[in-house]
C-alpha positions in Angstrom: 70.5 236.3 87.9 71.3 239.6 87.9 69.1 242.2 87.1 66.1 239.4 86.0 68.3 238.1 83.3 68.8 235.3 82.2 72.6 234.1 80.4 72.5 230.4 80.6 71.0 230.7 76.4 73.7 232.3 75.3 76.3 230.3 77.5 75.1 227.0 76.2 75.1 228.2 72.6 79.0 229.4 72.9 80.1 226.2 75.1 78.0 223.9 72.6 79.6 225.4 69.7 83.0 224.1 70.7 82.2 220.2 69.7 82.1 221.4 66.4 85.3 223.6 66.5 89.1 223.2 66.6 89.9 219.7 67.3 92.4 221.1 69.8 89.8 222.7 71.6 87.9 220.1 72.0 91.0 217.6 73.5 91.2 220.2 75.8 87.4 219.9 76.8 87.1 216.4 76.6 90.3 215.9 79.3 92.1 216.9 82.1 94.0 213.9 84.7 93.9 216.8 88.0 97.2 216.1 88.6 97.6 219.5 89.9 101.2 219.9 87.5 99.6 223.2 86.1 98.4 225.1 89.2 101.9 224.0 91.0 104.0 226.2 87.8 101.2 229.0 87.9 102.4 231.9 88.7 99.0 233.3 90.1 98.9 229.6 92.3 102.3 230.2 93.4 101.2 233.5 94.7 98.1 232.8 96.1 97.3 228.7 96.4 94.1 228.7 96.1 91.7 226.8 94.9 90.1 229.3 92.6 93.7 230.2 91.4 94.2 226.3 89.9 94.6 226.6 86.1 92.9 223.7 86.2 89.4 224.6 88.4 89.3 228.1 86.4 89.1 226.0 83.4 86.3 223.7 84.7 84.4 226.3 84.9 84.0 225.8 80.7 84.5 222.3 80.3 82.2 220.5 83.4 79.3 222.4 81.1 80.7 221.1 78.0 81.1 217.4 79.2 77.4 217.9 80.5 75.9 218.8 77.2 78.3 217.3 74.9 79.8 213.6 75.8 77.9 210.7 76.8 79.8 210.7 79.6 78.6 213.6 80.8 75.2 213.4 79.9 74.4 209.6 82.1 76.6 210.0 85.0 76.9 214.1 85.7 79.4 215.0 88.7 80.3 211.5 88.4 82.6 212.6 84.9 83.5 215.9 86.1 79.7 217.3 84.4 77.4 220.2 85.4 75.0 221.9 84.4 75.0 226.0 84.2 74.3 227.8 87.1 73.1 231.5 87.0 74.1 232.2 89.7 77.9 230.9 89.1 77.6 232.7 85.9 78.8 236.4 87.7 82.1 235.8 89.1 83.2 234.0 85.7 84.7 237.9 85.1 86.7 237.3 88.4 87.8 234.0 87.5 88.7 234.5 83.8 90.5 238.1 84.7 92.8 236.1 86.6 94.4 234.5 84.5 97.4 236.0 82.9 97.8 233.5 79.7 101.4 233.4 80.2 101.0 229.4 78.9 103.7 228.3 81.0 100.9 225.3 82.2 101.1 224.3 78.7 104.6 223.3 78.9 104.2 221.2 82.0 100.8 219.7 82.3 100.9 216.1 80.6 98.2 217.0 78.2 99.4 220.0 76.7 96.4 221.1 77.8 96.4 225.0 77.2 94.3 226.7 79.9 95.1 230.1 78.2 93.3 229.1 75.2 90.5 228.3 78.0 90.5 231.0 79.6 90.3 233.4 76.3 87.1 230.8 75.4 85.3 232.5 78.5 86.5 236.0 77.6 85.0 236.1 74.5 81.5 234.5 76.6 81.9 237.9 78.6 82.7 239.8 75.8 79.6 238.6 74.1 77.6 239.2 76.8 78.5 243.0 77.2 80.7 241.7 80.4 84.1 242.6 79.3 85.6 244.2 82.1 85.2 248.6 81.7 89.1 249.2 81.1 89.4 246.5 77.8 86.8 247.0 76.5 87.7 250.5 76.7 90.4 250.4 75.4 89.8 248.1 72.5 87.0 251.1 71.7 89.9 253.7 71.2 92.2 251.8 69.4 89.4 250.8 66.8 88.4 254.5 66.4 91.5 256.3 66.6 94.1 253.2 65.4 96.6 253.2 68.9 95.5 252.2 72.5 95.9 255.8 73.9 94.2 257.6 71.2 96.7 259.9 70.0 95.7 262.0 67.0 97.8 262.4 64.0 99.2 265.3 65.2 100.3 264.3 68.7 102.4 261.2 67.6 104.6 264.3 65.1 104.8 266.0 68.0 106.5 262.8 70.2 108.3 262.0 67.0 109.9 266.4 66.7 110.5 265.4 70.8 112.4 262.4 70.0 114.4 263.8 67.3 114.9 266.7 69.4 116.1 264.4 72.1 118.7 262.5 69.9 120.4 266.4 69.1 121.0 266.6 72.0 122.6 263.5 72.6 124.6 262.7 69.5 125.0 266.7 68.3 123.9 265.6 64.6 120.4 264.8 63.4 118.7 261.3 63.8 115.6 261.7 62.1 111.7 259.2 62.6 110.8 259.2 59.5 106.5 259.2 59.0 104.4 259.0 56.8 107.0 257.9 54.0 105.1 256.9 50.7 107.7 253.8 49.5 109.8 253.5 52.9 110.6 249.4 52.9 110.2 249.5 57.1 107.3 250.3 58.2 108.0 250.2 62.2 105.1 249.2 64.3 105.7 249.8 67.8 103.0 250.2 70.9 102.3 253.1 71.2 104.2 252.9 74.8 107.3 253.3 72.9 106.6 256.5 71.1 104.5 258.6 74.5 106.0 257.7 77.4 108.9 254.9 77.1 110.3 257.0 74.7 114.0 255.4 75.0 113.3 252.2 72.5 111.9 253.8 69.8 115.1 256.9 70.5 117.1 252.9 69.7 115.8 252.3 66.9 116.3 255.3 64.9 119.8 255.2 66.3 120.0 252.0 64.0 118.8 252.7 61.7 120.8 256.1 61.4 123.7 254.3 61.7 123.0 252.2 58.4 122.5 255.0 56.6 118.7 253.9 56.3 117.2 257.5 56.0 114.0 257.3 54.7 114.2 253.6 54.1 111.7 253.4 56.9 108.9 255.1 58.3 106.6 255.1 60.9 102.4 256.2 60.3 101.1 258.8 61.3 97.8 257.3 62.6 98.5 253.5 62.7 101.4 253.7 65.7 100.6 251.2 68.7 100.8 247.1 67.6 98.6 246.7 70.9 95.4 245.3 69.8 93.6 244.0 72.6 91.4 241.7 70.9 93.6 239.1 71.6 92.8 239.9 75.6 89.1 240.0 75.4 88.4 237.0 73.4 86.8 239.0 70.6 88.2 237.7 67.1 86.0 240.1 65.1 88.2 243.4 66.9 91.6 241.5 66.9 91.6 241.1 63.1 89.6 244.2 62.4 92.8 246.4 64.4 94.9 244.0 62.3 93.5 244.8 59.3 93.9 248.1 59.6 97.2 248.3 59.8 97.6 245.6 57.3 96.3 247.9 54.9 98.6 250.8 56.0 101.6 248.5 55.2 100.3 248.2 51.8 99.1 251.9 51.3 103.1 252.8 52.5 104.2 250.1 49.8 106.0 249.0 52.4 108.3 245.7 51.9 108.8 244.7 55.6 106.0 245.3 58.5 108.6 246.1 61.5 108.0 245.6 64.6 108.5 247.2 68.0 108.9 245.6 71.4 105.7 243.9 71.7 105.1 241.0 72.5 101.2 240.0 71.5 101.5 242.6 68.5 104.3 240.5 66.8 102.6 237.4 67.6 99.1 238.7 66.0 100.9 239.5 63.0 103.8 237.0 62.5 101.8 233.9 64.4 98.0 234.7 63.6 98.0 236.9 60.9 100.7 235.9 58.1 100.7 232.2 59.1 97.1 231.9 59.2 96.7 234.0 55.9 93.8 236.2 57.4 93.9 238.3 54.0 95.6 235.8 51.8 99.0 236.7 50.2 100.9 240.0 51.5 103.1 242.5 49.8 105.0 242.5 52.4 107.3 240.6 55.5 106.5 240.6 59.6 110.0 241.5 61.0 110.5 241.4 64.4 112.8 244.5 65.4 114.9 242.7 67.6 115.5 239.7 65.5 116.7 242.1 63.0 118.9 244.5 65.3 120.8 240.9 66.4 121.8 240.3 63.0 123.0 243.8 62.3 125.1 243.2 65.2 126.3 239.6 64.6 127.5 241.2 61.2 129.7 243.9 63.1 127.8 247.0 61.6 127.0 248.3 65.0 129.0 249.8 67.8 129.1 250.3 71.4 130.6 251.9 74.6 129.1 249.0 76.9 130.5 250.9 79.5 127.8 253.4 79.5 125.8 250.6 81.0 127.7 249.7 84.0 124.8 248.5 85.9 123.5 244.7 86.3 121.2 243.5 84.1 119.0 241.6 84.0 116.2 240.5 81.0 112.7 239.4 82.1 111.5 237.4 78.5 108.2 238.2 77.9 105.6 235.6 77.4 104.2 236.5 74.2 107.4 236.5 72.7 109.4 233.5 74.5 106.8 230.9 74.7 104.6 231.5 71.6 107.5 233.5 69.0 110.2 232.0 70.2 112.4 234.8 69.8 114.7 234.0 73.4 118.6 234.5 72.2 117.8 237.7 70.2 117.5 240.1 72.5 120.4 238.9 75.0 122.8 239.0 71.9 121.6 243.2 72.3 121.9 243.0 75.9 125.0 241.3 76.0 126.3 243.8 73.3 125.4 246.9 75.5 126.0 245.4 78.5 128.7 244.7 81.4 127.1 243.3 83.8 124.2 240.9 82.5 123.0 238.1 83.9 120.3 235.7 84.0 117.3 235.1 85.5 116.9 231.2 86.7 114.3 229.6 84.6 114.2 232.3 81.7 113.7 231.5 77.7 110.8 229.3 77.3 110.2 228.7 80.9 110.4 232.2 82.1 108.1 233.0 84.5 105.2 236.1 84.0 105.6 239.6 84.6 102.2 238.4 86.9 100.4 241.8 84.4 100.1 239.3 81.2 96.3 239.2 79.1 96.0 242.6 79.5 96.0 242.9 83.4 99.2 245.6 83.4 96.5 248.0 82.0 93.6 247.5 84.7 94.0 249.5 88.0 91.6 248.1 89.5 94.0 244.4 89.8 97.1 246.6 90.8 96.6 244.9 94.7 96.2 241.5 93.0 99.1 241.8 90.3 101.4 243.3 92.9 100.9 240.8 95.6 99.7 237.6 94.4 100.7 236.9 90.2 103.8 239.6 90.3 105.2 237.8 93.5 107.4 234.7 92.0 108.8 237.6 89.1 109.9 239.5 92.3 111.6 237.0 93.3 113.8 236.5 90.4 114.8 239.7 90.1 115.9 240.1 93.7 117.8 237.7 93.1 119.7 237.8 90.4 121.2 241.5 92.4 119.9 243.6 88.9 119.4 247.0 89.3 118.4 246.9 85.6 115.4 244.8 84.3 115.1 244.9 80.3 111.8 243.7 79.3 110.6 244.2 75.1 106.9 244.9 76.4 105.1 247.7 77.1 102.2 245.6 79.6 105.6 243.7 81.1 107.5 247.3 82.1 104.2 248.5 83.1 103.4 245.5 85.4 107.4 245.5 86.6 107.7 249.3 87.2 104.8 248.5 89.5 106.0 245.8 90.8 109.5 247.3 91.5 107.9 250.9 93.3 104.7 248.9 95.3 107.8 246.5 97.0 110.5 249.7 97.5 112.9 247.6 95.1 116.0 249.8 94.1 115.0 248.8 89.8 114.5 250.6 86.9 112.4 249.1 84.2 112.8 249.5 80.7 113.1 248.3 76.8 116.2 246.2 75.2 116.8 248.8 72.9 117.2 251.7 76.1 120.2 249.6 76.7 121.0 250.2 72.9 120.3 253.7 73.1 122.9 254.7 75.6 125.4 252.9 74.1 125.3 253.5 70.9 128.6 254.9 69.0 127.3 257.7 66.7 130.6 259.1 64.1 132.4 257.1 66.9 130.9 258.6 70.4 128.2 257.3 72.5 125.2 260.2 73.9 126.6 262.0 75.7 123.6 263.5 77.5 121.0 260.2 79.0 120.7 259.5 82.7 121.8 256.4 83.5 120.0 253.9 85.6 121.5 253.4 88.9 
């Protein structure tokens, strides 16, 4: 018992509530063959094959308590039925357990019962969050986002300055004015990137802007000076109220702007929440706009022959890391490859790839937690490092800010001569504007 505080009552209340929750969650609580399949395909267990990193063992933290209080066999047979009661001393280790899962959902693809351990992990994180036990870094990101509209805490003026800088960069590259409209009322497309693609990894947003320019879109697209970050860490802390509050702000902004399309950038979990959860689940009823993704949209324009490129601008071997949320949760697999094959001379696949990809090692918010960096570099990211090395690539494209941060740190930590960036970065470097590619942009070696 920490500081004389018992967590037994609130924990049992939360776990017992699962008995009246979604049927799929009850099935996860009541079934597990202990076959070890999930461990054999888990990036964390691959990096360090210890019992504490076995997905089923982690899920058993909640499953055992659930069975003890909510199943007849658990009440009568106890541990013989895989049941156990809550132990305060063990609760102190829950944070370490539930924040060692990258939420990649690879276990669910291979489990004979289809058990998605990331769902159980999120429930564990939700219990921790309700008791004020969310890691400080994660809590801060959520608080800042709810307060300012973005996870960086950047002001509207900072966004406008960043946009002005990007426009100057593109003017130097192409010799023409390429605009990034901001707060345009009545624009058809409301562009929602991760803030990192405006403030840090700027080439992805530059690539998007160049596509709109080539297509003559003018003020038919816009960004918002306040709501320019699709990242939503409520998904990672397990706090549904925070996730929906953050989401609602962007929905209301799309309505205010009068947009027909919420045009999501290179951020897998942002698109998953907007498209697969909010829009599909009708959180806010019928919407006056449709949620679409930038990669699918750009790939369609390439297929239509509306965009042209000089592939020699990207001569280095390039591979693509499938962000787990895009590939596993949204089935966006081919579109980024259409873009990369059109813009790069030497595109190489990882093995496996697509929906069966291996996580970068920083998913479920782990990449934002600096205290977990040693774990991410030497445990959860090991398999991805091996995959990148096997391709011989010198550039890894990843359509996710969290993945880009993790992969950049992973390459630096292991002293790999591999650059990391987005998918539209490659497009930005090779797209032809007035028949010519950019004249000024360093190439990854």
